[in-house]
C-alpha positions in Angstrom: 24.5 -80.8 61.6 21.8 -80.8 64.3 18.2 -80.6 63.5 15.9 -77.8 64.5 12.2 -77.4 64.8 10.7 -74.4 62.9 7.9 -72.2 64.0 5.6 -74.1 61.6 5.4 -76.8 64.4 1.8 -77.7 65.3 2.9 -79.1 68.7 1.7 -82.6 67.8 4.5 -84.3 69.8 5.1 -87.0 67.2 8.9 -86.3 67.2 9.6 -86.4 70.9 9.4 -90.2 71.5 11.4 -90.9 68.3 14.6 -89.2 69.5 17.2 -91.8 70.7 19.0 -89.1 72.7 15.9 -87.4 74.3 17.0 -84.2 72.7 13.4 -83.1 71.9 11.3 -81.3 74.5 7.8 -79.7 74.6 7.9 -75.9 74.4 8.3 -74.3 77.9 9.6 -77.5 79.5 13.0 -77.5 81.2 15.4 -80.2 80.2 18.5 -82.0 81.5 21.7 -83.3 79.9 21.1 -86.6 81.8 17.6 -87.2 80.4 17.8 -90.1 78.0 21.6 -90.3 78.2 24.3 -92.0 80.4 25.7 -88.6 81.5 26.3 -87.9 85.1 28.3 -84.8 84.7 28.7 -82.5 81.7 31.6 -80.2 80.7 30.4 -76.7 80.2 31.7 -74.3 77.5 33.7 -72.4 80.1 35.5 -75.7 81.0 33.6 -76.2 84.3 31.8 -79.4 85.2 28.2 -79.5 86.3 25.7 -82.1 87.3 23.9 -83.5 84.2 20.6 -83.6 86.2 20.5 -79.8 86.7 17.5 -78.3 85.0 18.2 -76.2 82.0 16.0 -73.4 80.6 13.7 -74.2 77.7 15.0 -73.3 74.3 11.5 -72.3 73.2 8.4 -71.4 75.2 6.0 -71.9 72.3 7.0 -74.9 70.2 8.7 -78.3 70.6 12.5 -77.8 70.4 15.7 -79.7 69.9 18.7 -79.3 72.2 21.5 -79.1 69.6 24.1 -80.4 72.0 22.2 -83.6 72.4 21.2 -84.0 68.7 23.1 -86.6 66.6 20.7 -86.6 63.7 20.1 -90.2 64.8 23.6 -91.1 63.6 24.5 -94.5 64.8 20.9 -95.3 65.5 19.0 -94.8 62.2 19.6 -94.0 58.5 17.8 -90.6 58.8 16.7 -88.3 61.6 13.5 -89.9 63.0 12.0 -86.5 64.0 12.0 -85.4 60.4 10.7 -88.8 59.2 7.6 -88.6 61.5 6.9 -84.9 61.4 3.5 -84.3 59.6 4.3 -80.7 58.7 8.0 -81.1 57.8 9.2 -78.6 60.4 12.2 -80.7 61.6 14.9 -79.4 59.3 18.8 -79.2 59.3 20.0 -76.3 61.5 22.6 -74.2 59.6 23.9 -72.8 62.9 25.1 -76.3 64.0 26.8 -78.0 61.0 28.8 -81.0 62.1 30.4 -84.0 60.4 29.3 -87.6 60.8 32.5 -88.2 62.9 31.5 -85.4 65.3 27.9 -86.8 65.5 29.3 -90.3 66.2 31.6 -88.9 68.9 28.6 -87.1 70.5 26.6 -90.3 70.5 29.4 -92.1 72.2 29.7 -89.3 74.8 26.0 -89.2 75.5 25.7 -92.9 75.9 29.1 -93.6 77.5 30.3 -95.8 74.6 33.8 -96.3 73.2 34.2 -95.1 69.6 34.9 -98.0 67.3 37.9 -97.5 65.0 
């Protein structure tokens, strides 16, 4: 399951530097798949391939936000999601729209950072 930032966010920015995947962005800021990852190209939902450095539209214009496709809940890096651990108002919470197993999160980590999965 990915993490999301609720509208209780006070825009303190404490979460952003804690993300090992650079999946957290300031409200209104464009993002890229390449930022904080080893990705050069990314496979789109329609099966096409695009440049990972292409700017993407902000998920939120008002609050910090998490790109669910880059979030691994810190799996493979830390015992718990670091954004939630440092958030002073507890607005980094599990996203029920993006429920995923630990195996899926580990596979995402490997994909984002160009690693081989360990069996």
